[in-house]
C-alpha positions in Angstrom: 16.7 -2.1 10.7 20.5 -2.8 11.0 22.8 -0.6 8.9 25.8 -3.0 9.6 26.0 -6.6 7.8 27.9 -9.8 9.0 31.4 -9.6 8.1 31.3 -6.0 7.8 35.0 -5.3 7.7 36.1 -4.6 4.2 39.7 -3.6 4.3 42.2 -0.8 5.2 43.5 1.9 3.0 47.1 2.9 3.0 48.3 6.2 1.6 51.3 5.9 -1.0 53.1 8.0 -3.5 52.9 4.9 -6.0 49.8 3.0 -5.2 50.4 0.5 -8.0 53.9 -0.4 -7.2 53.0 -0.6 -3.3 50.2 -3.0 -4.2 52.5 -5.1 -6.4 55.0 -5.3 -3.6 52.4 -6.5 -1.1 51.0 -8.8 -3.7 54.1 -10.5 -4.0 54.9 -10.5 -0.3 51.7 -12.1 0.7 50.9 -14.2 -2.5 47.5 -12.2 -2.9 46.2 -10.7 -6.0 45.5 -7.2 -7.4 41.6 -7.2 -7.8 41.2 -3.6 -9.1 43.2 -0.8 -10.4 42.4 2.7 -11.5 44.2 5.9 -11.7 45.4 6.5 -8.1 44.1 3.5 -6.4 45.1 -0.3 -6.5 43.1 -2.9 -4.5 44.7 -5.9 -3.4 42.8 -9.0 -2.2 43.3 -12.0 -0.3 40.2 -13.8 -1.8 37.2 -12.5 -3.9 35.5 -11.9 -0.4 38.5 -10.2 1.1 40.0 -8.9 3.2 41.3 -6.0 1.0 44.1 -3.6 1.2 43.5 -0.4 -0.7 46.6 1.7 -1.8 45.6 5.3 -2.7 47.5 8.0 -4.1 48.7 10.7 -1.7 50.1 14.0 -3.0 52.7 15.5 -0.7 53.4 11.9 0.9 55.9 12.0 3.8 57.2 8.5 4.9 56.7 8.0 8.6 59.7 7.8 10.9 60.4 4.8 13.0 61.1 4.6 15.9 58.9 7.7 16.1 60.9 11.0 16.4 59.3 14.1 17.9 58.2 16.4 15.3 58.5 14.0 12.3 55.7 12.1 10.7 54.6 9.3 13.0 53.6 6.0 11.8 49.9 5.8 12.0 49.4 2.2 11.7 51.5 -0.9 10.6 51.0 -4.5 9.5 52.0 -7.5 11.3 52.4 -10.9 9.4 53.1 -14.2 11.0 56.0 -16.3 9.3 57.3 -19.8 10.1 60.9 -18.9 9.2 61.7 -15.5 10.3 65.3 -15.1 8.4 63.8 -16.4 5.1 60.8 -14.2 5.3 63.1 -11.1 5.9 65.4 -12.3 3.0 62.3 -12.6 0.7 60.8 -9.3 1.6 64.0 -7.6 1.1 64.5 -9.0 -2.4 61.0 -7.7 -3.2 62.1 -4.0 -2.1 61.8 -4.0 1.6 64.4 -2.4 4.0 65.3 -3.8 7.3 64.9 -1.2 10.1 68.1 -0.4 12.0 66.3 -0.5 15.4 64.8 -3.9 16.2 63.0 -4.1 19.6 62.2 -7.7 19.7 64.1 -11.0 19.0 61.2 -12.9 17.4 60.0 -9.8 15.4 61.7 -8.0 12.5 60.7 -4.4 11.6 61.0 -3.5 7.8 60.0 -0.7 5.6 58.0 -1.1 2.5 59.0 0.8 -0.7 56.9 3.7 0.4 58.5 3.7 3.9 55.6 2.3 5.8 56.9 0.0 8.7 55.7 -3.5 8.9 56.6 -6.5 10.9 57.3 -10.1 10.2 56.6 -12.0 13.5 58.2 -15.5 14.1 55.5 -18.0 14.8 56.9 -20.0 17.8 53.9 -22.4 18.0 
């Protein structure tokens, strides 16, 4: 008997001080929909079958520092989103509430911070 099912991956959970607000930010950024909300939790869905991003209330939340600094909260993960037009995608993300990171390590990638301070990358599709 297998305990795993095909297509087992369901989603990723991200801690945030305002899960509903952060879910709305990513819903607009990705053109996904909020599939479920309850106090302290919001679930964003690409489709009814997923994948899903879950935003969960975190008491005492500390935004990560990027690039990492010894002794400060390190980023535990980040999202990478492929885009066709990097400049337009950055402009749209900033209009939604993202902040462009001061340090940019690559020409074809832009590091931004979401409204909760999580870093994410917009990566130009060079194909």
